[in-house]
PDB file with one MODEL, atoms N, CA, C and O in Angstrom:
MODEL        1
ATOM      1  N   UNK A   1       1.048  -1.316   0.108  1.00  0.00           N
ATOM      2  CA  UNK A   1       0.129   0.257  -0.052  1.00  0.00           C
ATOM      3  C   UNK A   1       0.876   1.203  -0.097  1.00  0.00           C
ATOM      4  O   UNK A   1       2.034   1.114   0.311  1.00  0.00           O
ATOM      5  N   UNK A   2       0.479   2.073  -0.493  1.00  0.00           N
ATOM      6  CA  UNK A   2       1.539   3.172  -1.042  1.00  0.00           C
ATOM      7  C   UNK A   2       1.093   4.147   0.303  1.00  0.00           C
ATOM      8  O   UNK A   2       0.087   4.160   1.012  1.00  0.00           O
ATOM      9  N   UNK A   3       2.436   5.005   0.285  1.00  0.00           N
ATOM     10  CA  UNK A   3       2.155   5.955   1.512  1.00  0.00           C
ATOM     11  C   UNK A   3       0.942   7.274   1.329  1.00  0.00           C
ATOM     12  O   UNK A   3       0.239   7.512   2.311  1.00  0.00           O
ATOM     13  N   UNK A   4       0.821   7.774   0.552  1.00  0.00           N
ATOM     14  CA  UNK A   4      -0.471   8.478  -0.038  1.00  0.00           C
ATOM     15  C   UNK A   4      -1.801   7.352  -0.318  1.00  0.00           C
ATOM     16  O   UNK A   4      -2.764   7.760   0.332  1.00  0.00           O
ATOM     17  N   UNK A   5      -1.959   6.769  -0.665  1.00  0.00           N
ATOM     18  CA  UNK A   5      -2.964   5.286   0.061  1.00  0.00           C
ATOM     19  C   UNK A   5      -3.112   5.189   1.034  1.00  0.00           C
ATOM     20  O   UNK A   5      -4.302   5.304   1.326  1.00  0.00           O
ATOM     21  N   UNK A   6      -2.029   4.889   2.405  1.00  0.00           N
ATOM     22  CA  UNK A   6      -2.431   5.108   3.812  1.00  0.00           C
ATOM     23  C   UNK A   6      -2.692   6.374   4.199  1.00  0.00           C
ATOM     24  O   UNK A   6      -3.680   6.381   4.933  1.00  0.00           O
ATOM     25  N   UNK A   7      -2.154   7.644   3.992  1.00  0.00           N
ATOM     26  CA  UNK A   7      -2.489   9.000   4.616  1.00  0.00           C
ATOM     27  C   UNK A   7      -4.011   9.336   4.413  1.00  0.00           C
ATOM     28  O   UNK A   7      -4.662   9.739   5.377  1.00  0.00           O
ATOM     29  N   UNK A   8      -4.763   9.131   2.808  1.00  0.00           N
ATOM     30  CA  UNK A   8      -5.413   9.018   2.211  1.00  0.00           C
ATOM     31  C   UNK A   8      -7.103   8.712   3.351  1.00  0.00           C
ATOM     32  O   UNK A   8      -8.206   9.205   3.589  1.00  0.00           O
ATOM     33  N   UNK A   9      -6.213   7.559   3.709  1.00  0.00           N
ATOM     34  CA  UNK A   9      -7.556   6.607   4.196  1.00  0.00           C
ATOM     35  C   UNK A   9      -7.698   6.868   5.863  1.00  0.00           C
ATOM     36  O   UNK A   9      -8.704   6.615   6.526  1.00  0.00           O
ATOM     37  N   UNK A  10      -6.505   7.406   6.340  1.00  0.00           N
ATOM     38  CA  UNK A  10      -6.905   8.225   7.445  1.00  0.00           C
ATOM     39  C   UNK A  10      -7.197   9.687   8.059  1.00  0.00           C
ATOM     40  O   UNK A  10      -7.475  10.110   9.182  1.00  0.00           O
ATOM     41  N   UNK A  11      -6.986  10.307   6.674  1.00  0.00           N
ATOM     42  CA  UNK A  11      -6.989  11.934   6.868  1.00  0.00           C
ATOM     43  C   UNK A  11      -8.317  12.495   7.166  1.00  0.00           C
ATOM     44  O   UNK A  11      -9.410  12.166   6.706  1.00  0.00           O
ATOM     45  N   UNK A  12      -7.931  13.651   8.258  1.00  0.00           N
ATOM     46  CA  UNK A  12      -8.488  14.209   8.724  1.00  0.00           C
ATOM     47  C   UNK A  12      -8.532  15.742   8.825  1.00  0.00           C
ATOM     48  O   UNK A  12      -7.466  16.052   9.357  1.00  0.00           O
ATOM     49  N   UNK A  13      -9.153  16.707   8.608  1.00  0.00           N
ATOM     50  CA  UNK A  13      -8.194  18.180   8.045  1.00  0.00           C
ATOM     51  C   UNK A  13      -8.331  18.506   9.721  1.00  0.00           C
ATOM     52  O   UNK A  13      -9.210  18.261  10.546  1.00  0.00           O
ATOM     53  N   UNK A  14      -7.047  19.164   9.787  1.00  0.00           N
ATOM     54  CA  UNK A  14      -6.997  19.600  11.133  1.00  0.00           C
ATOM     55  C   UNK A  14      -7.999  20.921  11.487  1.00  0.00           C
ATOM     56  O   UNK A  14      -8.422  21.114  12.627  1.00  0.00           O
ATOM     57  N   UNK A  15      -8.366  21.940  10.156  1.00  0.00           N
ATOM     58  CA  UNK A  15      -8.989  23.081  10.815  1.00  0.00           C
ATOM     59  C   UNK A  15     -10.922  22.266  10.789  1.00  0.00           C
ATOM     60  O   UNK A  15     -11.812  22.194  11.637  1.00  0.00           O
ATOM     61  N   UNK A  16     -10.831  21.951   9.786  1.00  0.00           N
ATOM     62  CA  UNK A  16     -12.310  21.650   9.832  1.00  0.00           C
ATOM     63  C   UNK A  16     -13.051  20.277  10.116  1.00  0.00           C
ATOM     64  O   UNK A  16     -14.229  20.191  10.465  1.00  0.00           O
ATOM     65  N   UNK A  17     -12.147  19.176   9.906  1.00  0.00           N
ATOM     66  CA  UNK A  17     -12.417  17.635  10.568  1.00  0.00           C
ATOM     67  C   UNK A  17     -12.743  17.315   8.845  1.00  0.00           C
ATOM     68  O   UNK A  17     -13.508  16.354   8.920  1.00  0.00           O
ATOM     69  N   UNK A  18     -12.609  17.537   7.771  1.00  0.00           N
ATOM     70  CA  UNK A  18     -12.907  16.929   6.252  1.00  0.00           C
ATOM     71  C   UNK A  18     -12.520  15.818   6.301  1.00  0.00           C
ATOM     72  O   UNK A  18     -11.373  15.564   6.670  1.00  0.00           O
ATOM     73  N   UNK A  19     -13.171  15.119   6.029  1.00  0.00           N
ATOM     74  CA  UNK A  19     -12.305  13.722   5.939  1.00  0.00           C
ATOM     75  C   UNK A  19     -11.813  13.734   4.281  1.00  0.00           C
ATOM     76  O   UNK A  19     -10.805  13.033   4.192  1.00  0.00           O
ATOM     77  N   UNK A  20     -12.073  14.115   3.393  1.00  0.00           N
ATOM     78  CA  UNK A  20     -11.551  14.537   2.012  1.00  0.00           C
ATOM     79  C   UNK A  20     -10.324  14.828   1.868  1.00  0.00           C
ATOM     80  O   UNK A  20      -9.995  15.747   2.618  1.00  0.00           O
ATOM     81  N   UNK A  21      -9.297  14.342   1.063  1.00  0.00           N
ATOM     82  CA  UNK A  21      -8.159  15.060   1.064  1.00  0.00           C
ATOM     83  C   UNK A  21      -7.552  15.174  -0.753  1.00  0.00           C
ATOM     84  O   UNK A  21      -7.957  14.426  -1.642  1.00  0.00           O
ATOM     85  N   UNK A  22      -6.605  16.202  -0.929  1.00  0.00           N
ATOM     86  CA  UNK A  22      -6.240  15.922  -2.367  1.00  0.00           C
ATOM     87  C   UNK A  22      -4.782  15.894  -2.274  1.00  0.00           C
ATOM     88  O   UNK A  22      -4.305  16.987  -1.968  1.00  0.00           O
ATOM     89  N   UNK A  23      -3.948  14.955  -2.452  1.00  0.00           N
ATOM     90  CA  UNK A  23      -2.768  14.563  -2.137  1.00  0.00           C
ATOM     91  C   UNK A  23      -2.159  14.440  -3.133  1.00  0.00           C
ATOM     92  O   UNK A  23      -2.463  13.509  -3.878  1.00  0.00           O
ATOM     93  N   UNK A  24      -0.891  15.503  -3.556  1.00  0.00           N
ATOM     94  CA  UNK A  24       0.712  15.648  -4.055  1.00  0.00           C
ATOM     95  C   UNK A  24       1.730  15.480  -3.587  1.00  0.00           C
ATOM     96  O   UNK A  24       1.847  15.680  -2.378  1.00  0.00           O
ATOM     97  N   UNK A  25       2.932  15.018  -4.414  1.00  0.00           N
ATOM     98  CA  UNK A  25       4.395  15.155  -4.215  1.00  0.00           C
ATOM     99  C   UNK A  25       4.619  16.177  -4.732  1.00  0.00           C
ATOM    100  O   UNK A  25       4.463  16.289  -5.948  1.00  0.00           O
ATOM    101  N   UNK A  26       5.063  17.248  -3.935  1.00  0.00           N
ATOM    102  CA  UNK A  26       6.333  17.940  -4.485  1.00  0.00           C
ATOM    103  C   UNK A  26       7.352  18.182  -4.196  1.00  0.00           C
ATOM    104  O   UNK A  26       7.812  17.824  -3.112  1.00  0.00           O
ATOM    105  N   UNK A  27       8.155  18.994  -5.239  1.00  0.00           N
ATOM    106  CA  UNK A  27       9.396  19.062  -5.410  1.00  0.00           C
ATOM    107  C   UNK A  27      10.436  20.366  -5.154  1.00  0.00           C
ATOM    108  O   UNK A  27      10.058  21.271  -5.898  1.00  0.00           O
ATOM    109  N   UNK A  28      11.529  20.757  -4.425  1.00  0.00           N
ATOM    110  CA  UNK A  28      11.599  22.232  -4.015  1.00  0.00           C
ATOM    111  C   UNK A  28      13.066  22.201  -4.095  1.00  0.00           C
ATOM    112  O   UNK A  28      13.816  21.275  -3.783  1.00  0.00           O
ATOM    113  N   UNK A  29      13.270  23.021  -4.425  1.00  0.00           N
ATOM    114  CA  UNK A  29      15.077  23.596  -4.051  1.00  0.00           C
ATOM    115  C   UNK A  29      15.273  23.737  -2.768  1.00  0.00           C
ATOM    116  O   UNK A  29      14.348  23.900  -1.972  1.00  0.00           O
ATOM    117  N   UNK A  30      16.649  23.682  -2.411  1.00  0.00           N
ATOM    118  CA  UNK A  30      17.359  23.702  -1.251  1.00  0.00           C
ATOM    119  C   UNK A  30      17.675  25.529  -0.972  1.00  0.00           C
ATOM    120  O   UNK A  30      16.962  26.506  -1.206  1.00  0.00           O
ATOM    121  N   UNK A  31      18.856  25.425  -0.468  1.00  0.00           N
ATOM    122  CA  UNK A  31      19.651  26.494  -0.580  1.00  0.00           C
ATOM    123  C   UNK A  31      21.285  26.252  -1.187  1.00  0.00           C
ATOM    124  O   UNK A  31      21.862  25.168  -1.093  1.00  0.00           O
ATOM    125  N   UNK A  32      21.853  27.413  -1.782  1.00  0.00           N
ATOM    126  CA  UNK A  32      23.234  27.177  -1.893  1.00  0.00           C
ATOM    127  C   UNK A  32      23.443  26.784  -3.573  1.00  0.00           C
ATOM    128  O   UNK A  32      23.209  27.568  -4.493  1.00  0.00           O
ATOM    129  N   UNK A  33      23.812  25.741  -3.686  1.00  0.00           N
ATOM    130  CA  UNK A  33      23.881  25.580  -5.537  1.00  0.00           C
ATOM    131  C   UNK A  33      22.807  24.937  -5.747  1.00  0.00           C
ATOM    132  O   UNK A  33      22.636  24.981  -6.966  1.00  0.00           O
ATOM    133  N   UNK A  34      21.799  24.237  -5.165  1.00  0.00           N
ATOM    134  CA  UNK A  34      20.910  23.249  -5.421  1.00  0.00           C
ATOM    135  C   UNK A  34      19.872  24.891  -6.073  1.00  0.00           C
ATOM    136  O   UNK A  34      19.363  24.826  -7.192  1.00  0.00           O
ATOM    137  N   UNK A  35      19.712  26.169  -5.235  1.00  0.00           N
ATOM    138  CA  UNK A  35      19.031  26.913  -5.767  1.00  0.00           C
ATOM    139  C   UNK A  35      19.523  27.940  -6.652  1.00  0.00           C
ATOM    140  O   UNK A  35      18.923  29.006  -6.787  1.00  0.00           O
ATOM    141  N   UNK A  36      20.478  27.691  -7.194  1.00  0.00           N
ATOM    142  CA  UNK A  36      21.227  28.249  -8.171  1.00  0.00           C
ATOM    143  C   UNK A  36      21.173  27.551  -9.248  1.00  0.00           C
ATOM    144  O   UNK A  36      20.953  28.176 -10.286  1.00  0.00           O
ATOM    145  N   UNK A  37      21.321  26.353  -9.310  1.00  0.00           N
ATOM    146  CA  UNK A  37      21.050  25.349 -11.012  1.00  0.00           C
ATOM    147  C   UNK A  37      19.729  24.519 -10.467  1.00  0.00           C
ATOM    148  O   UNK A  37      19.711  23.311 -10.706  1.00  0.00           O
ATOM    149  N   UNK A  38      18.849  24.985  -9.895  1.00  0.00           N
ATOM    150  CA  UNK A  38      17.211  24.857  -9.813  1.00  0.00           C
ATOM    151  C   UNK A  38      16.967  23.414  -9.638  1.00  0.00           C
ATOM    152  O   UNK A  38      16.077  22.802 -10.229  1.00  0.00           O
ATOM    153  N   UNK A  39      18.174  22.667  -8.422  1.00  0.00           N
ATOM    154  CA  UNK A  39      18.078  21.118  -8.550  1.00  0.00           C
ATOM    155  C   UNK A  39      17.032  20.853  -7.610  1.00  0.00           C
ATOM    156  O   UNK A  39      17.421  21.592  -6.705  1.00  0.00           O
ATOM    157  N   UNK A  40      16.171  20.422  -7.252  1.00  0.00           N
ATOM    158  CA  UNK A  40      15.051  20.226  -6.795  1.00  0.00           C
ATOM    159  C   UNK A  40      14.585  19.014  -6.310  1.00  0.00           C
ATOM    160  O   UNK A  40      13.607  18.391  -6.724  1.00  0.00           O
ATOM    161  N   UNK A  41      15.998  18.453  -4.620  1.00  0.00           N
ATOM    162  CA  UNK A  41      16.117  17.506  -4.413  1.00  0.00           C
ATOM    163  C   UNK A  41      15.307  17.220  -2.906  1.00  0.00           C
ATOM    164  O   UNK A  41      15.390  16.278  -2.117  1.00  0.00           O
ATOM    165  N   UNK A  42      14.516  18.441  -2.893  1.00  0.00           N
ATOM    166  CA  UNK A  42      13.523  18.543  -1.336  1.00  0.00           C
ATOM    167  C   UNK A  42      11.992  17.646  -1.843  1.00  0.00           C
ATOM    168  O   UNK A  42      11.189  18.270  -2.536  1.00  0.00           O
ATOM    169  N   UNK A  43      11.668  16.133  -1.434  1.00  0.00           N
ATOM    170  CA  UNK A  43      10.403  15.683  -2.052  1.00  0.00           C
ATOM    171  C   UNK A  43       9.241  16.127  -0.885  1.00  0.00           C
ATOM    172  O   UNK A  43       9.520  15.736   0.249  1.00  0.00           O
ATOM    173  N   UNK A  44       8.059  16.843  -1.015  1.00  0.00           N
ATOM    174  CA  UNK A  44       7.304  16.509  -0.169  1.00  0.00           C
ATOM    175  C   UNK A  44       6.294  16.033   0.119  1.00  0.00           C
ATOM    176  O   UNK A  44       6.177  15.509  -0.989  1.00  0.00           O
ATOM    177  N   UNK A  45       5.047  15.593   0.836  1.00  0.00           N
ATOM    178  CA  UNK A  45       4.419  15.314   0.226  1.00  0.00           C
ATOM    179  C   UNK A  45       2.583  16.397   0.813  1.00  0.00           C
ATOM    180  O   UNK A  45       2.061  16.434   1.927  1.00  0.00           O
ATOM    181  N   UNK A  46       2.177  17.015  -0.377  1.00  0.00           N
ATOM    182  CA  UNK A  46       1.196  17.941   0.600  1.00  0.00           C
ATOM    183  C   UNK A  46      -0.258  17.321   0.458  1.00  0.00           C
ATOM    184  O   UNK A  46      -0.746  16.643  -0.447  1.00  0.00           O
ATOM    185  N   UNK A  47      -0.929  17.905   1.984  1.00  0.00           N
ATOM    186  CA  UNK A  47      -2.340  16.886   1.727  1.00  0.00           C
ATOM    187  C   UNK A  47      -3.200  18.594   1.775  1.00  0.00           C
ATOM    188  O   UNK A  47      -2.930  19.588   2.449  1.00  0.00           O
ATOM    189  N   UNK A  48      -4.249  18.357   0.790  1.00  0.00           N
ATOM    190  CA  UNK A  48      -4.936  19.657   0.941  1.00  0.00           C
ATOM    191  C   UNK A  48      -6.152  19.376   1.224  1.00  0.00           C
ATOM    192  O   UNK A  48      -6.476  18.278   0.771  1.00  0.00           O
ATOM    193  N   UNK A  49      -7.270  20.114   1.999  1.00  0.00           N
ATOM    194  CA  UNK A  49      -8.364  19.603   2.488  1.00  0.00           C
ATOM    195  C   UNK A  49      -8.948  20.218   1.151  1.00  0.00           C
ATOM    196  O   UNK A  49      -8.568  21.206   0.521  1.00  0.00           O
ATOM    197  N   UNK A  50     -10.336  19.037   0.827  1.00  0.00           N
ATOM    198  CA  UNK A  50     -10.932  19.540  -0.777  1.00  0.00           C
ATOM    199  C   UNK A  50     -11.909  20.500  -0.099  1.00  0.00           C
ATOM    200  O   UNK A  50     -12.769  20.904  -0.882  1.00  0.00           O
ATOM    201  N   UNK A  51     -12.034  21.099   1.472  1.00  0.00           N
ATOM    202  CA  UNK A  51     -13.244  22.226   1.565  1.00  0.00           C
ATOM    203  C   UNK A  51     -12.700  23.343   1.794  1.00  0.00           C
ATOM    204  O   UNK A  51     -13.050  24.290   1.090  1.00  0.00           O
ATOM    205  N   UNK A  52     -11.887  23.508   2.640  1.00  0.00           N
ATOM    206  CA  UNK A  52     -11.328  24.525   3.046  1.00  0.00           C
ATOM    207  C   UNK A  52      -9.949  24.837   2.598  1.00  0.00           C
ATOM    208  O   UNK A  52      -9.413  25.932   2.769  1.00  0.00           O
ATOM    209  N   UNK A  53      -9.488  23.975   2.105  1.00  0.00           N
ATOM    210  CA  UNK A  53      -7.900  24.227   1.006  1.00  0.00           C
ATOM    211  C   UNK A  53      -6.788  24.074   2.220  1.00  0.00           C
ATOM    212  O   UNK A  53      -5.789  23.697   1.608  1.00  0.00           O
ATOM    213  N   UNK A  54      -6.499  24.150   3.364  1.00  0.00           N
ATOM    214  CA  UNK A  54      -5.649  23.879   4.768  1.00  0.00           C
ATOM    215  C   UNK A  54      -4.417  22.498   3.846  1.00  0.00           C
ATOM    216  O   UNK A  54      -4.542  21.313   3.540  1.00  0.00           O
ATOM    217  N   UNK A  55      -3.523  23.348   3.736  1.00  0.00           N
ATOM    218  CA  UNK A  55      -2.675  22.424   3.068  1.00  0.00           C
ATOM    219  C   UNK A  55      -1.513  22.141   4.470  1.00  0.00           C
ATOM    220  O   UNK A  55      -1.293  23.081   5.234  1.00  0.00           O
ATOM    221  N   UNK A  56      -0.821  20.760   4.696  1.00  0.00           N
ATOM    222  CA  UNK A  56      -0.243  20.650   5.500  1.00  0.00           C
ATOM    223  C   UNK A  56       1.323  19.579   4.583  1.00  0.00           C
ATOM    224  O   UNK A  56       1.226  18.597   3.847  1.00  0.00           O
ATOM    225  N   UNK A  57       2.414  20.218   4.993  1.00  0.00           N
ATOM    226  CA  UNK A  57       3.553  19.340   4.470  1.00  0.00           C
ATOM    227  C   UNK A  57       3.894  18.211   5.023  1.00  0.00           C
ATOM    228  O   UNK A  57       3.763  18.097   6.242  1.00  0.00           O
ATOM    229  N   UNK A  58       4.373  17.206   4.292  1.00  0.00           N
ATOM    230  CA  UNK A  58       5.090  16.051   5.245  1.00  0.00           C
ATOM    231  C   UNK A  58       6.098  15.805   4.431  1.00  0.00           C
ATOM    232  O   UNK A  58       6.090  15.996   3.215  1.00  0.00           O
ATOM    233  N   UNK A  59       7.274  15.237   5.287  1.00  0.00           N
ATOM    234  CA  UNK A  59       8.351  14.737   5.067  1.00  0.00           C
ATOM    235  C   UNK A  59       8.397  12.730   4.677  1.00  0.00           C
ATOM    236  O   UNK A  59       8.817  11.884   5.467  1.00  0.00           O
ATOM    237  N   UNK A  60       7.859  12.470   3.331  1.00  0.00           N
ATOM    238  CA  UNK A  60       8.318  10.903   3.059  1.00  0.00           C
ATOM    239  C   UNK A  60       8.888  10.258   3.375  1.00  0.00           C
ATOM    240  O   UNK A  60       8.504   9.103   3.563  1.00  0.00           O
ATOM    241  N   UNK A  61      10.817  10.888   3.734  1.00  0.00           N
ATOM    242  CA  UNK A  61      11.568  10.481   4.019  1.00  0.00           C
ATOM    243  C   UNK A  61      11.539   9.737   5.535  1.00  0.00           C
ATOM    244  O   UNK A  61      12.061   8.668   5.851  1.00  0.00           O
ATOM    245  N   UNK A  62      10.868  10.529   6.239  1.00  0.00           N
ATOM    246  CA  UNK A  62      10.480  10.248   7.706  1.00  0.00           C
ATOM    247  C   UNK A  62       9.340   9.306   8.125  1.00  0.00           C
ATOM    248  O   UNK A  62       9.411   8.674   9.179  1.00  0.00           O
ATOM    249  N   UNK A  63       8.303   9.218   7.305  1.00  0.00           N
ATOM    250  CA  UNK A  63       6.980   8.232   7.542  1.00  0.00           C
ATOM    251  C   UNK A  63       7.638   7.343   6.895  1.00  0.00           C
ATOM    252  O   UNK A  63       7.487   6.255   7.451  1.00  0.00           O
ATOM    253  N   UNK A  64       8.619   7.246   5.547  1.00  0.00           N
ATOM    254  CA  UNK A  64       9.027   6.134   5.280  1.00  0.00           C
ATOM    255  C   UNK A  64       9.724   5.078   6.195  1.00  0.00           C
ATOM    256  O   UNK A  64       9.474   3.914   6.509  1.00  0.00           O
ATOM    257  N   UNK A  65      10.613   5.898   6.462  1.00  0.00           N
ATOM    258  CA  UNK A  65      11.444   5.531   7.911  1.00  0.00           C
ATOM    259  C   UNK A  65      11.272   4.396   8.896  1.00  0.00           C
ATOM    260  O   UNK A  65      11.997   3.417   9.072  1.00  0.00           O
ATOM    261  N   UNK A  66       9.854   4.839   9.659  1.00  0.00           N
ATOM    262  CA  UNK A  66       9.312   4.440  10.871  1.00  0.00           C
ATOM    263  C   UNK A  66       9.144   3.119  10.140  1.00  0.00           C
ATOM    264  O   UNK A  66       9.180   2.910   8.928  1.00  0.00           O
ATOM    265  N   UNK A  67       8.945   2.249  11.175  1.00  0.00           N
ATOM    266  CA  UNK A  67       8.968   0.641  11.865  1.00  0.00           C
ATOM    267  C   UNK A  67       7.272   0.561  11.136  1.00  0.00           C
ATOM    268  O   UNK A  67       6.855   0.075  10.085  1.00  0.00           O
ATOM    269  N   UNK A  68       6.746   1.135  12.031  1.00  0.00           N
ATOM    270  CA  UNK A  68       5.323   1.302  12.194  1.00  0.00           C
ATOM    271  C   UNK A  68       4.641   2.611  11.420  1.00  0.00           C
ATOM    272  O   UNK A  68       4.280   3.531  12.154  1.00  0.00           O
ATOM    273  N   UNK A  69       4.470   2.733  10.195  1.00  0.00           N
ATOM    274  CA  UNK A  69       3.644   3.970   9.537  1.00  0.00           C
ATOM    275  C   UNK A  69       2.768   4.240  10.067  1.00  0.00           C
ATOM    276  O   UNK A  69       2.803   5.405  10.464  1.00  0.00           O
ATOM    277  N   UNK A  70       1.569   3.504  10.399  1.00  0.00           N
ATOM    278  CA  UNK A  70       0.575   3.043  10.851  1.00  0.00           C
ATOM    279  C   UNK A  70       0.189   3.849  12.335  1.00  0.00           C
ATOM    280  O   UNK A  70      -0.981   4.105  12.618  1.00  0.00           O
ATOM    281  N   UNK A  71       1.283   4.190  13.187  1.00  0.00           N
ATOM    282  CA  UNK A  71       1.509   4.470  14.370  1.00  0.00           C
ATOM    283  C   UNK A  71       1.511   6.063  13.972  1.00  0.00           C
ATOM    284  O   UNK A  71       0.844   6.992  14.428  1.00  0.00           O
ATOM    285  N   UNK A  72       2.446   6.030  13.019  1.00  0.00           N
ATOM    286  CA  UNK A  72       2.721   7.911  13.070  1.00  0.00           C
ATOM    287  C   UNK A  72       1.996   8.238  12.385  1.00  0.00           C
ATOM    288  O   UNK A  72       1.877   9.459  12.484  1.00  0.00           O
ATOM    289  N   UNK A  73       0.991   7.591  11.237  1.00  0.00           N
ATOM    290  CA  UNK A  73      -0.199   8.290  10.897  1.00  0.00           C
ATOM    291  C   UNK A  73      -1.192   9.117  11.890  1.00  0.00           C
ATOM    292  O   UNK A  73      -1.665  10.252  11.952  1.00  0.00           O
ATOM    293  N   UNK A  74      -1.252   7.479  12.887  1.00  0.00           N
ATOM    294  CA  UNK A  74      -2.591   7.951  13.710  1.00  0.00           C
ATOM    295  C   UNK A  74      -2.212   9.211  14.590  1.00  0.00           C
ATOM    296  O   UNK A  74      -2.914  10.198  14.809  1.00  0.00           O
ATOM    297  N   UNK A  75      -1.127   8.981  14.973  1.00  0.00           N
ATOM    298  CA  UNK A  75      -0.797  10.354  15.349  1.00  0.00           C
ATOM    299  C   UNK A  75      -0.693  11.821  14.794  1.00  0.00           C
ATOM    300  O   UNK A  75      -0.827  12.869  15.426  1.00  0.00           O
ATOM    301  N   UNK A  76      -0.427  11.645  13.485  1.00  0.00           N
ATOM    302  CA  UNK A  76      -0.424  13.262  12.489  1.00  0.00           C
ATOM    303  C   UNK A  76      -2.150  13.353  12.406  1.00  0.00           C
ATOM    304  O   UNK A  76      -2.689  14.422  12.690  1.00  0.00           O
ATOM    305  N   UNK A  77      -2.801  12.413  12.084  1.00  0.00           N
ATOM    306  CA  UNK A  77      -4.387  12.279  11.914  1.00  0.00           C
ATOM    307  C   UNK A  77      -5.118  12.166  12.887  1.00  0.00           C
ATOM    308  O   UNK A  77      -6.283  12.461  12.619  1.00  0.00           O
ATOM    309  N   UNK A  78      -4.868  11.732  14.364  1.00  0.00           N
ATOM    310  CA  UNK A  78      -5.797  11.253  15.330  1.00  0.00           C
ATOM    311  C   UNK A  78      -6.775  10.281  14.807  1.00  0.00           C
ATOM    312  O   UNK A  78      -7.627   9.800  15.553  1.00  0.00           O
TER     313      UNK A  78
ENDMDL
END
């Protein structure tokens, strides 16, 4: 099961409690040379509420690195 699918199953907006979410992976530049050469090596998962547009960013490397992904997602989304 993909990380995005796991998030979608457990998602609840922190502001309005809407269970529907739009999920997208985004890439950003860092600082220094990566910014000068426009190298996008920072990847995040953006979770946007479909009702109020509140958006949270998550680092997939940290989420995927956990032994118990379900426990981490329960902690994030209650």
